[in-house]
MMTF fields as JSON, N, C-alpha, C and O atoms, coordinates in Angstrom:
{
  "mmtfVersion": "1.0.0",
  "mmtfProducer": "UNKNOWN",
  "numBonds": 479,
  "numAtoms": 480,
  "numGroups": 120,
  "numChains": 1,
  "numModels": 1,
  "chainsPerModel": [1],
  "groupsPerChain": [120],
  "chainIdList": ["A"],
  "bondAtomList": [4, 2, 8, 6, 12, 10, 16, 14, 20, 18, 24, 22, 28, 26, 32, 30, 36, 34, 40, 38, 44, 42, 48, 46, 52, 50, 56, 54, 60, 58, 64, 62, 68, 66, 72, 70, 76, 74, 80, 78, 84, 82, 88, 86, 92, 90, 96, 94, 100, 98, 104, 102, 108, 106, 112, 110, 116, 114, 120, 118, 124, 122, 128, 126, 132, 130, 136, 134, 140, 138, 144, 142, 148, 146, 152, 150, 156, 154, 160, 158, 164, 162, 168, 166, 172, 170, 176, 174, 180, 178, 184, 182, 188, 186, 192, 190, 196, 194, 200, 198, 204, 202, 208, 206, 212, 210, 216, 214, 220, 218, 224, 222, 228, 226, 232, 230, 236, 234, 240, 238, 244, 242, 248, 246, 252, 250, 256, 254, 260, 258, 264, 262, 268, 266, 272, 270, 276, 274, 280, 278, 284, 282, 288, 286, 292, 290, 296, 294, 300, 298, 304, 302, 308, 306, 312, 310, 316, 314, 320, 318, 324, 322, 328, 326, 332, 330, 336, 334, 340, 338, 344, 342, 348, 346, 352, 350, 356, 354, 360, 358, 364, 362, 368, 366, 372, 370, 376, 374, 380, 378, 384, 382, 388, 386, 392, 390, 396, 394, 400, 398, 404, 402, 408, 406, 412, 410, 416, 414, 420, 418, 424, 422, 428, 426, 432, 430, 436, 434, 440, 438, 444, 442, 448, 446, 452, 450, 456, 454, 460, 458, 464, 462, 468, 466, 472, 470, 476, 474],
  "bondOrderList": [1, 1, 1, 1, 1, 1, 1, 1, 1, 1, 1, 1, 1, 1, 1, 1, 1, 1, 1, 1, 1, 1, 1, 1, 1, 1, 1, 1, 1, 1, 1, 1, 1, 1, 1, 1, 1, 1, 1, 1, 1, 1, 1, 1, 1, 1, 1, 1, 1, 1, 1, 1, 1, 1, 1, 1, 1, 1, 1, 1, 1, 1, 1, 1, 1, 1, 1, 1, 1, 1, 1, 1, 1, 1, 1, 1, 1, 1, 1, 1, 1, 1, 1, 1, 1, 1, 1, 1, 1, 1, 1, 1, 1, 1, 1, 1, 1, 1, 1, 1, 1, 1, 1, 1, 1, 1, 1, 1, 1, 1, 1, 1, 1, 1, 1, 1, 1, 1, 1],
  "groupList": [{"groupName": "MET", "atomNameList": ["N", "CA", "C", "O"], "elementList": ["N", "C", "C", "O"], "formalChargeList": [0, 0, 0, 0], "bondAtomList": [1, 0, 2, 1, 3, 2], "bondOrderList": [1, 1, 2], "singleLetterCode": "M", "chemCompType": "L-PEPTIDE LINKING"}, {"groupName": "PHE", "atomNameList": ["N", "CA", "C", "O"], "elementList": ["N", "C", "C", "O"], "formalChargeList": [0, 0, 0, 0], "bondAtomList": [1, 0, 2, 1, 3, 2], "bondOrderList": [1, 1, 2], "singleLetterCode": "F", "chemCompType": "L-PEPTIDE LINKING"}, {"groupName": "ILE", "atomNameList": ["N", "CA", "C", "O"], "elementList": ["N", "C", "C", "O"], "formalChargeList": [0, 0, 0, 0], "bondAtomList": [1, 0, 2, 1, 3, 2], "bondOrderList": [1, 1, 2], "singleLetterCode": "I", "chemCompType": "L-PEPTIDE LINKING"}, {"groupName": "ALA", "atomNameList": ["N", "CA", "C", "O"], "elementList": ["N", "C", "C", "O"], "formalChargeList": [0, 0, 0, 0], "bondAtomList": [1, 0, 2, 1, 3, 2], "bondOrderList": [1, 1, 2], "singleLetterCode": "A", "chemCompType": "L-PEPTIDE LINKING"}, {"groupName": "ARG", "atomNameList": ["N", "CA", "C", "O"], "elementList": ["N", "C", "C", "O"], "formalChargeList": [0, 0, 0, 0], "bondAtomList": [1, 0, 2, 1, 3, 2], "bondOrderList": [1, 1, 2], "singleLetterCode": "R", "chemCompType": "L-PEPTIDE LINKING"}, {"groupName": "ASN", "atomNameList": ["N", "CA", "C", "O"], "elementList": ["N", "C", "C", "O"], "formalChargeList": [0, 0, 0, 0], "bondAtomList": [1, 0, 2, 1, 3, 2], "bondOrderList": [1, 1, 2], "singleLetterCode": "N", "chemCompType": "L-PEPTIDE LINKING"}, {"groupName": "LEU", "atomNameList": ["N", "CA", "C", "O"], "elementList": ["N", "C", "C", "O"], "formalChargeList": [0, 0, 0, 0], "bondAtomList": [1, 0, 2, 1, 3, 2], "bondOrderList": [1, 1, 2], "singleLetterCode": "L", "chemCompType": "L-PEPTIDE LINKING"}, {"groupName": "TYR", "atomNameList": ["N", "CA", "C", "O"], "elementList": ["N", "C", "C", "O"], "formalChargeList": [0, 0, 0, 0], "bondAtomList": [1, 0, 2, 1, 3, 2], "bondOrderList": [1, 1, 2], "singleLetterCode": "Y", "chemCompType": "L-PEPTIDE LINKING"}, {"groupName": "SER", "atomNameList": ["N", "CA", "C", "O"], "elementList": ["N", "C", "C", "O"], "formalChargeList": [0, 0, 0, 0], "bondAtomList": [1, 0, 2, 1, 3, 2], "bondOrderList": [1, 1, 2], "singleLetterCode": "S", "chemCompType": "L-PEPTIDE LINKING"}, {"groupName": "GLY", "atomNameList": ["N", "CA", "C", "O"], "elementList": ["N", "C", "C", "O"], "formalChargeList": [0, 0, 0, 0], "bondAtomList": [1, 0, 2, 1, 3, 2], "bondOrderList": [1, 1, 2], "singleLetterCode": "G", "chemCompType": "PEPTIDE LINKING"}, {"groupName": "THR", "atomNameList": ["N", "CA", "C", "O"], "elementList": ["N", "C", "C", "O"], "formalChargeList": [0, 0, 0, 0], "bondAtomList": [1, 0, 2, 1, 3, 2], "bondOrderList": [1, 1, 2], "singleLetterCode": "T", "chemCompType": "L-PEPTIDE LINKING"}, {"groupName": "GLN", "atomNameList": ["N", "CA", "C", "O"], "elementList": ["N", "C", "C", "O"], "formalChargeList": [0, 0, 0, 0], "bondAtomList": [1, 0, 2, 1, 3, 2], "bondOrderList": [1, 1, 2], "singleLetterCode": "Q", "chemCompType": "L-PEPTIDE LINKING"}, {"groupName": "VAL", "atomNameList": ["N", "CA", "C", "O"], "elementList": ["N", "C", "C", "O"], "formalChargeList": [0, 0, 0, 0], "bondAtomList": [1, 0, 2, 1, 3, 2], "bondOrderList": [1, 1, 2], "singleLetterCode": "V", "chemCompType": "L-PEPTIDE LINKING"}, {"groupName": "GLU", "atomNameList": ["N", "CA", "C", "O"], "elementList": ["N", "C", "C", "O"], "formalChargeList": [0, 0, 0, 0], "bondAtomList": [1, 0, 2, 1, 3, 2], "bondOrderList": [1, 1, 2], "singleLetterCode": "E", "chemCompType": "L-PEPTIDE LINKING"}, {"groupName": "ASP", "atomNameList": ["N", "CA", "C", "O"], "elementList": ["N", "C", "C", "O"], "formalChargeList": [0, 0, 0, 0], "bondAtomList": [1, 0, 2, 1, 3, 2], "bondOrderList": [1, 1, 2], "singleLetterCode": "D", "chemCompType": "L-PEPTIDE LINKING"}, {"groupName": "PRO", "atomNameList": ["N", "CA", "C", "O"], "elementList": ["N", "C", "C", "O"], "formalChargeList": [0, 0, 0, 0], "bondAtomList": [1, 0, 2, 1, 3, 2], "bondOrderList": [1, 1, 2], "singleLetterCode": "P", "chemCompType": "L-PEPTIDE LINKING"}, {"groupName": "LYS", "atomNameList": ["N", "CA", "C", "O"], "elementList": ["N", "C", "C", "O"], "formalChargeList": [0, 0, 0, 0], "bondAtomList": [1, 0, 2, 1, 3, 2], "bondOrderList": [1, 1, 2], "singleLetterCode": "K", "chemCompType": "L-PEPTIDE LINKING"}, {"groupName": "CYS", "atomNameList": ["N", "CA", "C", "O"], "elementList": ["N", "C", "C", "O"], "formalChargeList": [0, 0, 0, 0], "bondAtomList": [1, 0, 2, 1, 3, 2], "bondOrderList": [1, 1, 2], "singleLetterCode": "C", "chemCompType": "L-PEPTIDE LINKING"}, {"groupName": "TRP", "atomNameList": ["N", "CA", "C", "O"], "elementList": ["N", "C", "C", "O"], "formalChargeList": [0, 0, 0, 0], "bondAtomList": [1, 0, 2, 1, 3, 2], "bondOrderList": [1, 1, 2], "singleLetterCode": "W", "chemCompType": "L-PEPTIDE LINKING"}],
  "groupTypeList": [0, 1, 2, 3, 4, 3, 5, 6, 7, 8, 9, 8, 10, 0, 1, 3, 3, 3, 10, 9, 2, 9, 11, 3, 10, 3, 12, 13, 8, 14, 2, 13, 0, 6, 8, 15, 5, 3, 8, 6, 10, 3, 16, 14, 6, 3, 12, 16, 10, 8, 3, 3, 15, 9, 6, 9, 5, 10, 12, 10, 12, 10, 12, 4, 3, 13, 9, 3, 14, 10, 8, 12, 10, 17, 10, 12, 8, 9, 6, 9, 10, 10, 17, 8, 5, 8, 8, 3, 8, 3, 10, 12, 5, 3, 9, 8, 4, 12, 8, 6, 16, 6, 10, 8, 10, 9, 10, 2, 10, 15, 6, 8, 12, 6, 12, 9, 18, 11, 3, 5],
  "groupIdList": [1, 2, 3, 4, 5, 6, 7, 8, 9, 10, 11, 12, 13, 14, 15, 16, 17, 18, 19, 20, 21, 22, 23, 24, 25, 26, 27, 28, 29, 30, 31, 32, 33, 34, 35, 36, 37, 38, 39, 40, 41, 42, 43, 44, 45, 46, 47, 48, 49, 50, 51, 52, 53, 54, 55, 56, 57, 58, 59, 60, 61, 62, 63, 64, 65, 66, 67, 68, 69, 70, 71, 72, 73, 74, 75, 76, 77, 78, 79, 80, 81, 82, 83, 84, 85, 86, 87, 88, 89, 90, 91, 92, 93, 94, 95, 96, 97, 98, 99, 100, 101, 102, 103, 104, 105, 106, 107, 108, 109, 110, 111, 112, 113, 114, 115, 116, 117, 118, 119, 120],
  "secStructList": [7, 3, 3, 3, 3, 3, 3, 3, 3, 7, 1, 1, 1, 3, 3, 3, 7, 1, 1, 3, 3, 3, 3, 7, 5, 1, 7, 4, 4, 4, 6, 7, 3, 3, 7, 7, 1, 1, 7, 3, 3, 3, 3, 3, 3, 3, 3, 3, 3, 1, 1, 7, 7, 7, 6, 6, 7, 3, 3, 3, 3, 3, 3, 3, 3, 6, 6, 3, 3, 3, 3, 3, 3, 3, 3, 3, 3, 6, 6, 7, 7, 3, 3, 3, 3, 3, 3, 3, 3, 3, 3, 3, 7, 6, 6, 7, 3, 3, 3, 3, 3, 3, 3, 3, 3, 1, 7, 7, 7, 7, 3, 3, 3, 3, 3, 3, 3, 3, 3, 7],
  "xCoordList": [92.151, 93.137, 94.445, 94.453, 95.54, 96.86, 97.656, 97.617, 98.379, 99.261, 100.614, 100.694, 101.67, 103.013, 103.962, 103.694, 105.077, 106.155, 107.47, 107.751, 108.273, 109.609, 110.618, 110.705, 111.365, 112.359, 113.729, 114.031, 114.536, 115.932, 116.118, 117.081, 115.2, 115.401, 116.448, 116.301, 117.511, 118.626, 118.943, 120.025, 118.027, 118.236, 118.425, 118.421, 118.588, 118.679, 117.361, 116.343, 117.363, 116.145, 116.102, 116.996, 115.03, 114.821, 113.346, 112.541, 113.0, 111.635, 111.141, 111.924, 109.822, 109.182, 107.931, 107.35, 107.533, 106.309, 105.114, 105.119, 104.107, 102.907, 102.063, 101.212, 102.28, 101.59, 102.513, 103.337, 102.377, 103.21, 104.395, 104.554, 105.225, 106.393, 107.644, 107.729, 108.602, 109.849, 110.905, 110.651, 112.075, 113.188, 113.195, 112.959, 113.465, 113.597, 114.756, 115.766, 114.598, 115.605, 115.855, 114.99, 117.027, 117.366, 116.809, 116.788, 116.358, 115.892, 114.369, 113.816, 113.706, 112.244, 111.598, 110.612, 112.13, 111.515, 111.523, 110.759, 112.364, 112.406, 111.179, 110.875, 110.472, 109.369, 108.039, 107.037, 108.01, 106.756, 105.678, 105.947, 104.441, 103.286, 102.345, 102.495, 101.391, 100.458, 99.112, 98.572, 98.577, 97.243, 96.186, 96.477, 94.967, 93.898, 93.561, 94.045, 92.732, 92.307, 91.143, 90.134, 91.3, 90.317, 91.056, 91.909, 90.739, 91.353, 90.949, 89.852, 91.83, 91.539, 92.096, 92.918, 91.632, 92.111, 92.885, 92.32, 94.181, 95.025, 94.817, 94.79, 94.669, 94.425, 94.631, 94.909, 94.489, 94.503, 95.771, 95.703, 96.911, 98.2, 98.487, 98.304, 98.936, 99.371, 100.707, 100.892, 101.627, 102.973, 103.367, 103.082, 104.031, 104.602, 105.976, 106.12, 106.974, 108.325, 108.628, 108.044, 109.538, 109.887, 110.722, 110.847, 111.293, 112.064, 111.951, 111.691, 112.145, 112.119, 113.351, 114.419, 113.209, 114.367, 115.461, 116.629, 115.097, 116.067, 115.953, 115.469, 116.4, 116.311, 116.924, 118.051, 116.168, 116.638, 116.554, 116.914, 116.085, 116.006, 114.556, 113.65, 114.34, 112.999, 113.027, 114.057, 111.876, 111.616, 110.312, 109.295, 110.332, 109.15, 108.756, 109.609, 107.468, 106.914, 105.992, 105.149, 106.158, 105.358, 104.822, 105.58, 103.532, 102.946, 103.338, 103.22, 103.8, 104.207, 103.384, 102.961, 103.159, 102.463, 103.203, 103.511, 103.486, 104.202, 105.531, 105.914, 106.231, 107.551, 107.552, 108.605, 106.398, 106.316, 105.668, 104.77, 106.14, 105.544, 104.105, 103.779, 103.25, 101.911, 101.932, 102.96, 100.823, 100.721, 100.433, 100.342, 100.289, 99.995, 101.318, 102.023, 101.643, 102.931, 102.789, 101.889, 103.663, 103.73, 105.136, 105.901, 105.457, 106.815, 106.809, 106.101, 107.606, 107.86, 109.085, 110.116, 108.972, 110.048, 110.56, 109.811, 111.853, 112.465, 112.224, 112.586, 111.604, 111.36, 110.031, 109.673, 109.289, 108.022, 108.225, 109.313, 107.175, 107.223, 106.035, 105.901, 105.163, 103.991, 103.75, 104.194, 103.044, 102.505, 101.304, 101.135, 100.479, 99.332, 98.961, 99.309, 98.249, 97.793, 96.441, 96.354, 95.389, 94.054, 93.528, 92.397, 94.334, 93.87, 94.302, 93.65, 95.377, 95.861, 95.266, 95.011, 95.051, 94.62, 95.213, 95.59, 95.285, 95.845, 95.19, 94.914, 94.944, 94.391, 95.505, 96.557, 95.257, 96.161, 95.409, 94.377, 95.919, 95.246, 95.275, 96.14, 94.332, 94.245, 95.559, 96.159, 96.002, 97.201, 98.489, 99.435, 98.541, 99.751, 100.717, 100.305, 102.002, 103.02, 102.951, 102.953, 102.891, 102.725, 103.828, 104.205, 104.34, 105.352, 105.302, 104.526, 106.133, 106.306, 107.743, 108.677, 107.917, 109.269, 109.554, 108.736, 110.726, 111.178, 112.369, 113.342, 112.299, 113.424, 113.675, 112.821, 114.845, 115.167, 116.077, 116.724, 116.107, 117.102, 117.863, 117.316, 119.109, 119.944, 120.378, 120.147, 121.004, 121.489, 120.556, 120.367, 119.977, 119.074, 119.648, 120.397, 119.292, 119.679, 118.651, 117.504, 119.034, 118.074, 116.791, 116.826, 115.662, 114.368, 113.378, 113.626, 112.252, 111.156, 110.117, 109.923, 109.455, 108.431, 107.139, 107.058, 106.121, 104.789, 103.955, 103.957, 103.236, 102.482, 101.086, 100.919, 100.101, 98.738, 98.139, 98.361, 97.384, 96.704, 95.519, 95.465, 94.577, 93.358, 93.412, 94.104, 92.676, 92.479, 91.041, 90.607, 90.301, 88.883, 88.703, 87.585],
  "yCoordList": [84.99, 84.268, 85.056, 86.283, 84.328, 84.93, 84.347, 83.139, 85.193, 84.717, 85.394, 86.571, 84.634, 85.167, 84.589, 83.554, 85.279, 84.799, 85.114, 86.263, 84.071, 84.237, 84.016, 82.921, 85.035, 84.942, 84.581, 84.864, 83.967, 83.646, 82.741, 82.894, 81.8, 80.81, 79.818, 79.215, 79.651, 78.8, 77.692, 77.106, 77.397, 76.283, 76.728, 77.922, 75.77, 75.932, 76.476, 76.417, 76.997, 77.563, 79.058, 79.807, 79.475, 80.893, 81.195, 80.289, 82.47, 82.903, 83.836, 84.504, 83.863, 84.726, 85.345, 84.805, 86.484, 87.135, 86.243, 85.53, 86.288, 85.473, 85.941, 85.194, 87.145, 87.686, 88.692, 89.326, 88.836, 89.776, 89.096, 87.878, 89.906, 89.417, 89.958, 91.148, 89.088, 89.52, 88.447, 87.351, 88.776, 87.834, 87.038, 87.59, 85.748, 84.916, 85.461, 85.91, 85.417, 85.973, 85.031, 84.235, 85.127, 84.285, 84.847, 84.15, 86.102, 86.768, 86.879, 87.701, 86.046, 85.997, 87.334, 87.725, 88.022, 89.282, 90.351, 91.313, 90.203, 91.167, 91.08, 92.036, 89.952, 89.765, 89.416, 89.234, 89.319, 88.966, 89.996, 91.189, 89.499, 90.351, 90.134, 89.158, 91.017, 90.924, 90.413, 90.9, 89.417, 88.916, 89.913, 90.766, 89.817, 90.736, 90.619, 89.724, 91.53, 91.54, 90.57, 90.917, 89.363, 88.281, 86.974, 86.897, 85.965, 84.655, 84.143, 84.432, 83.386, 82.813, 81.396, 80.995, 80.649, 79.294, 79.262, 79.515, 78.953, 78.807, 77.409, 76.429, 77.319, 76.014, 76.107, 77.179, 74.968, 74.877, 75.444, 76.263, 75.007, 75.464, 74.86, 73.66, 75.693, 75.244, 75.923, 77.109, 75.159, 75.666, 75.261, 74.15, 76.186, 75.885, 76.541, 77.739, 75.744, 76.28, 76.556, 75.932, 77.488, 77.847, 76.771, 76.756, 75.867, 74.74, 73.594, 73.811, 72.391, 71.229, 71.253, 71.699, 70.772, 70.73, 69.782, 69.968, 68.77, 67.8, 66.475, 66.408, 65.432, 64.084, 64.031, 64.478, 63.48, 63.343, 64.609, 64.6, 65.702, 66.985, 67.369, 66.894, 68.221, 68.701, 70.176, 70.718, 70.812, 72.165, 72.083, 71.647, 72.495, 72.451, 73.861, 74.675, 74.148, 75.436, 75.183, 74.287, 75.977, 75.863, 77.232, 78.201, 77.322, 78.558, 78.658, 77.686, 79.829, 80.045, 81.15, 82.091, 81.029, 82.058, 82.241, 81.27, 83.483, 83.808, 83.058, 82.611, 82.924, 82.304, 80.8, 80.21, 80.161, 78.708, 78.094, 78.681, 76.906, 76.183, 75.802, 75.479, 75.841, 75.275, 73.923, 73.525, 73.241, 71.969, 72.173, 71.201, 73.415, 73.725, 73.777, 74.786, 72.681, 72.524, 71.601, 70.762, 71.746, 70.779, 70.779, 71.728, 69.689, 69.47, 69.171, 68.276, 69.929, 69.67, 68.767, 69.077, 67.651, 66.662, 66.351, 66.378, 66.055, 65.509, 66.331, 67.506, 65.706, 66.369, 67.11, 67.676, 67.115, 67.829, 69.318, 69.768, 70.078, 71.526, 72.015, 73.217, 71.1, 71.522, 70.607, 69.46, 71.141, 70.348, 71.099, 72.293, 70.388, 71.025, 70.235, 69.063, 70.904, 70.27, 70.87, 72.002, 70.097, 70.574, 69.891, 70.144, 69.034, 68.318, 68.98, 68.79, 69.743, 70.377, 71.77, 72.468, 72.16, 73.523, 73.914, 73.061, 75.212, 75.707, 77.026, 77.85, 77.224, 78.482, 79.51, 79.239, 80.683, 81.816, 82.843, 83.36, 83.134, 84.056, 85.487, 85.846, 86.279, 87.684, 88.391, 88.196, 89.212, 90.024, 89.227, 89.649, 88.074, 87.239, 87.64, 88.093, 87.464, 87.607, 86.36, 85.243, 86.54, 85.43, 85.485, 86.561, 84.304, 84.22, 82.838, 81.975, 82.648, 81.345, 80.897, 81.685, 79.634, 79.077, 78.186, 77.344, 78.38, 77.577, 76.752, 77.296, 75.448, 74.581, 73.656, 73.504, 73.041, 72.135, 71.025, 71.124, 69.967, 68.921, 68.831, 69.114, 68.441, 68.365, 69.744, 70.736, 69.799, 71.055, 71.472, 70.732, 72.65, 73.151, 74.418, 75.152, 74.665, 75.918, 76.977, 76.636, 78.247, 79.289, 79.217, 79.038, 79.358, 79.299, 80.211, 80.71, 80.416, 81.186, 80.206, 79.13, 80.589, 79.755, 80.558, 81.58, 80.084, 80.699, 79.974, 78.744, 80.731, 80.135, 80.749, 81.961, 79.898, 80.357, 79.585, 78.381, 80.265, 79.6, 80.449, 81.655, 79.779, 80.451, 80.689, 79.992, 81.675, 81.948, 82.369, 83.383, 81.601, 81.897, 82.296, 82.586],
  "zCoordList": [108.838, 108.086, 108.122, 108.024, 108.265, 108.265, 107.11, 106.876, 106.385, 105.338, 105.516, 105.866, 105.272, 105.48, 104.449, 103.839, 104.267, 103.404, 104.096, 104.44, 104.294, 104.866, 103.748, 103.193, 103.424, 102.365, 102.925, 104.085, 102.108, 102.396, 103.607, 104.358, 103.796, 104.857, 104.374, 103.31, 105.164, 104.731, 105.718, 105.661, 106.613, 107.533, 108.963, 109.262, 109.835, 111.292, 111.837, 111.148, 113.043, 113.633, 113.368, 113.761, 112.688, 112.416, 112.631, 112.847, 112.571, 112.853, 111.757, 111.082, 111.598, 110.612, 111.229, 112.17, 110.68, 111.136, 110.808, 109.805, 111.649, 111.468, 110.293, 109.811, 109.831, 108.663, 107.986, 108.645, 106.689, 105.949, 105.29, 105.364, 104.643, 103.919, 104.597, 104.901, 104.829, 105.436, 105.315, 104.816, 105.774, 105.753, 107.05, 108.125, 106.947, 108.146, 108.98, 108.438, 110.304, 111.199, 112.37, 112.734, 112.946, 114.096, 115.4, 116.415, 115.382, 116.605, 116.56, 115.83, 117.346, 117.314, 117.667, 117.043, 118.638, 119.084, 117.987, 118.067, 116.974, 115.876, 114.97, 114.256, 114.987, 114.035, 114.705, 114.013, 116.023, 116.705, 116.421, 116.28, 116.341, 116.144, 117.323, 118.059, 117.51, 118.628, 118.136, 117.143, 118.85, 118.503, 118.974, 119.812, 118.449, 118.85, 120.34, 121.032, 120.809, 122.21, 122.422, 123.036, 121.911, 122.086, 121.844, 120.961, 122.609, 122.371, 121.004, 120.525, 120.377, 119.08, 119.013, 119.837, 118.018, 117.798, 116.496, 115.432, 116.566, 115.387, 114.82, 115.565, 113.479, 112.854, 111.348, 110.81, 110.678, 109.22, 108.583, 107.667, 109.07, 108.561, 107.19, 106.981, 106.263, 104.941, 104.628, 104.901, 104.056, 103.768, 102.353, 101.906, 101.653, 100.34, 100.268, 100.511, 99.933, 99.794, 98.326, 97.44, 98.07, 96.694, 96.012, 94.787, 96.813, 96.287, 97.281, 98.465, 96.801, 97.697, 98.601, 98.18, 99.851, 100.751, 100.273, 100.612, 99.492, 98.989, 99.713, 100.843, 99.058, 99.631, 101.021, 101.234, 101.964, 103.339, 104.167, 105.344, 103.573, 104.274, 104.538, 103.855, 105.518, 105.846, 106.205, 106.606, 106.053, 106.558, 107.336, 106.797, 108.593, 109.451, 109.852, 110.206, 109.797, 110.221, 111.405, 111.365, 112.46, 113.678, 114.066, 114.123, 114.332, 114.864, 116.335, 117.082, 116.746, 118.137, 118.774, 118.102, 120.083, 120.86, 122.172, 122.864, 122.508, 123.75, 123.856, 124.937, 122.725, 122.717, 122.866, 123.109, 122.727, 122.868, 121.626, 121.023, 121.258, 120.135, 120.452, 121.594, 119.441, 119.555, 118.827, 118.278, 118.827, 118.11, 116.627, 115.876, 116.199, 114.804, 114.049, 114.078, 113.376, 112.707, 111.508, 111.472, 110.535, 109.434, 108.851, 109.023, 108.155, 107.655, 106.164, 105.702, 105.416, 104.0, 103.949, 104.547, 103.236, 103.231, 101.835, 100.859, 101.759, 100.554, 99.307, 99.246, 98.301, 97.022, 96.981, 95.948, 98.1, 98.167, 98.354, 98.715, 98.108, 98.333, 99.149, 99.378, 99.595, 100.355, 101.548, 101.577, 102.516, 103.623, 104.174, 103.928, 104.918, 105.56, 106.801, 106.944, 107.692, 108.922, 109.278, 109.755, 109.04, 109.392, 110.65, 111.065, 111.256, 112.452, 113.76, 114.787, 113.741, 114.973, 115.132, 114.151, 116.379, 116.685, 118.03, 118.833, 118.257, 119.517, 119.879, 119.008, 121.152, 121.643, 121.776, 122.354, 121.235, 121.392, 122.225, 121.798, 123.401, 124.309, 123.772, 122.973, 124.215, 123.814, 124.105, 125.162, 123.16, 123.365, 123.449, 124.115, 122.781, 122.804, 121.691, 120.623, 121.963, 120.923, 120.047, 120.564, 118.72, 117.787, 116.731, 116.266, 116.359, 115.309, 114.671, 115.082, 113.674, 113.033, 113.262, 113.113, 113.623, 113.774, 112.576, 112.205, 111.973, 110.85, 111.303, 111.826, 111.107, 111.433, 110.256, 109.383, 110.233, 109.134, 109.615, 110.658, 108.826, 108.999, 107.689, 106.623, 107.771, 106.576, 106.13, 106.822, 104.977, 104.408, 103.283, 102.318, 103.407, 102.369, 101.752, 102.398, 100.505, 99.862, 100.249, 100.534, 100.265, 100.649, 99.824, 98.607, 100.511, 99.848, 100.545, 101.643, 99.88, 100.472, 100.993, 100.427, 102.069, 102.684, 102.736, 103.418, 102.003, 102.038, 103.076, 103.127, 103.911, 105.011, 105.071, 104.94, 105.269, 105.509, 106.676, 106.803, 107.526, 108.642, 109.064, 108.823, 109.699, 110.164, 111.657, 112.398, 112.069, 113.491, 113.682, 113.136, 114.451, 114.715, 116.167, 116.594]
}
């Protein structure tokens, strides 16, 4: 299981570490982590934001491997503060660089993004 918190996310495309607590950053290589020396399956993504994105706005979190998006993603919309995706999964090869991508639509105020996902 991986859990992460990205602080001070204020919109556009930014990245966060796949586990641990840190500030969202525009430079993915600054926060990438290394997966174990065994292939794993990323799945069961859950996201909670510290505030709602606002009407007409969204915040999307995507698990990334080797600098590419996986299908493991979910979107917090409007006045909501949570989303989850238990139907998507993606293979992460042994020794892959892993991160979380944060994107948004509309104008959002800075918020924290809590993320949990499994890897088997």
